[in-house]
N, C-alpha and C positions, 0 to 999 in steps of 0.2 A: 913302226916307229914307237919309241918309248916316250915317257914323260920326263922332261927335265924341269927341275924345280930350282929356281934361282932366288936366293934370299937377299933382300935389300932392306937396310934400316934407314929410315928417314925420321930423325928426331925420336919421338916416342912410338913411332909406328913401324911395324914390320910388314913389308910387302913381299908376298911370295908370287913371283912371276912364273907362270906355267907355260911351257912350250912343248908342243907335240900332241900326243893322243892321251886323253883322260879316260881311263877305263876302270872297271871294278878292281882289278889287281893293283891299282895305284892308290886307292883310297886310304888304306891303312897308313902308308908312308905320309900321305898328305895330312891326315889327321894328326900324326905324330909331329909333323912340322908346325902345324897350327897351334897345337898344345905347347910346343917348345917356345913359341913366340912369347907366350905369357903376358902379352899386353895387346893393345889395340892392333888388330891385324887386318890385312886386306889380301884378296886374291886377284891378281892381274891375269885375266884369262884371255887376253888379246892374242897370245901365241898358240892357243889351242886350235889344232887343225881338224881333230876328230874327237867326238865325245860320245860316250854311251849313255843310256837312260839312267844308269846308276850314277854316272858323273853328274848329270843334270839334277837328279834328286839330292846328291851330296851338296851341290852348289846352293840349292834352295834351302837345305838344312843349315848350311853355313850362314846364309843371308838371314835366316830366321833367328839365328843365335847371335847376330850382331857383327859377323864378319862381312866386311864390305867386298862386293864383287865389282871389279873394275874392267873396263874395256871389252865387255862381252860383245861378240858379233851379233847382228840382228837375229841370226839363226839361233844362237844360244839363248839370247834374251827371250825370244818368242817361245822357244821350247820350254824354258823355265816357267814362263807365265802359263802355258798350257798345262804343265805338270801341276802347278799350284791350283789351277782351276779344277783339274781332274781330281786331285786329292780332296779339295773342299767338297766337291760334289759327292765323292765316295763317302766322306765322313757324314755328310747330311743323310745319305741313303742308309748308312749303317745305323745312325741314331733313330731313324724312322722305323727300321725293321726290328729293333730290339724289343723284346717282350718285357712288359713291366714285371717287377719282382712280385711274387705272390706271398 
């Protein structure tokens, strides 16, 4: 199954409703759609049936940049939280292992 992106405009807000499978090969098109919105945007992920780790990381990146993530299933929400936790721990480990400049 592929990913279907439905664009809805509600006042000043653009909502991209995602239906299907969100995989790595869909991310460029999704980035283009988000950029084209040009104003406050949201991703409605309630229609996602399968998602890759790259898709999860992309959603976290969107959320961190101010794009609202709506209607995420508990599975997707939990995975997003676990990825954020993993990334924070990884950054902490990396900063502790860096050698000071001489």
